[in-house]
C-alpha positions in Angstrom: 31.9 -0.4 13.1 30.8 1.0 9.8 27.7 3.2 9.9 24.8 2.3 7.6 23.2 5.0 5.5 19.6 6.0 6.3 17.6 4.2 3.9 14.1 5.5 2.9 11.6 4.1 0.4 9.1 6.0 -1.6 6.4 8.2 0.3 2.9 8.7 -0.8 1.8 11.9 -1.6 -1.1 13.6 0.4 -4.4 13.2 -1.5 -5.2 16.2 -3.7 -8.8 17.7 -3.3 -10.0 15.8 -6.5 -8.5 12.4 -5.5 -10.8 9.4 -6.4 -11.7 7.5 -3.1 -10.3 3.9 -2.7 -12.9 1.4 -1.1 -10.5 -0.2 1.6 -11.8 -3.6 2.7 -11.0 -5.8 5.8 -8.3 -8.3 4.5 -9.6 -11.8 4.0 -7.4 -14.7 4.2 -7.8 -16.0 0.5 -4.2 -16.8 -0.5 -1.9 -19.0 1.1 1.2 -17.1 0.0 1.4 -13.3 -0.7 4.3 -11.4 -2.5 5.0 -7.8 -1.4 6.3 -6.5 -4.7 6.8 -2.8 -3.6 6.3 -0.8 -0.4 6.2 2.7 0.8 8.8 4.0 3.6 8.4 2.7 7.0 9.0 6.1 8.5 5.5 7.0 8.2 2.4 6.2 10.4 0.5 4.7 7.1 2.4 2.3 5.0 1.3 0.8 1.6 2.4 -2.4 0.0 1.7 -3.5 -3.3 1.0 -7.4 -3.0 0.4 -10.2 -5.6 -0.9 -13.8 -5.4 -2.7 -16.2 -7.3 -2.4 -13.9 -10.8 -4.0 -11.1 -8.9 -2.7 -8.0 -7.3 -3.9 -5.4 -4.8 -2.8 -2.6 -2.3 -2.5 -3.2 1.3 -2.6 -0.1 3.6 -1.5 -0.3 7.2 -2.3 2.5 9.5 -0.1 2.7 12.8 -1.6 4.5 15.8 -1.0 4.3 19.7 -4.2 2.4 20.0 -2.8 -0.6 17.6 -2.5 -1.1 13.6 -5.7 -1.3 11.3 -4.8 -3.1 7.9 -7.1 -2.6 4.9 -6.6 -3.8 1.3 -8.0 -2.8 -2.2 -9.9 -5.2 -4.0 -7.7 -7.8 -5.9 -7.9 -7.3 -9.4 -5.6 -7.6 -12.5 -1.9 -6.6 -12.0 -2.5 -3.8 -14.7 -5.4 -2.2 -12.8 -3.5 -2.6 -9.5 -0.6 -0.9 -10.8 -2.6 2.2 -12.0 -4.1 2.4 -8.3 -0.6 2.3 -6.9 0.5 5.0 -9.3 -2.6 7.3 -8.3 -1.9 6.6 -4.5 1.7 7.5 -4.9 0.8 10.8 -6.8 -2.2 11.8 -4.6 -4.6 11.2 -7.1 -6.5 8.5 -4.9 -6.7 8.0 -1.5 
């Protein structure tokens, strides 16, 4: 049997002291189909997904704890603005 390599996705940098705050909202079922275009590594207790639907995009954050999962999302916006938020999260400039 062939051993598969250990795959890891990108990790989010810890927020910098001057990181801009993100307003995380409770997800609302506003789209029938959501596409996850990018995601961070599953090895961390907090996973981020770059989502798109209906011409809009946003970031979904899932925090996993012993007590269960908490899912929050940024506000849906244009793909370009969501991309900026994604990059800021990845670089620790937002949190």
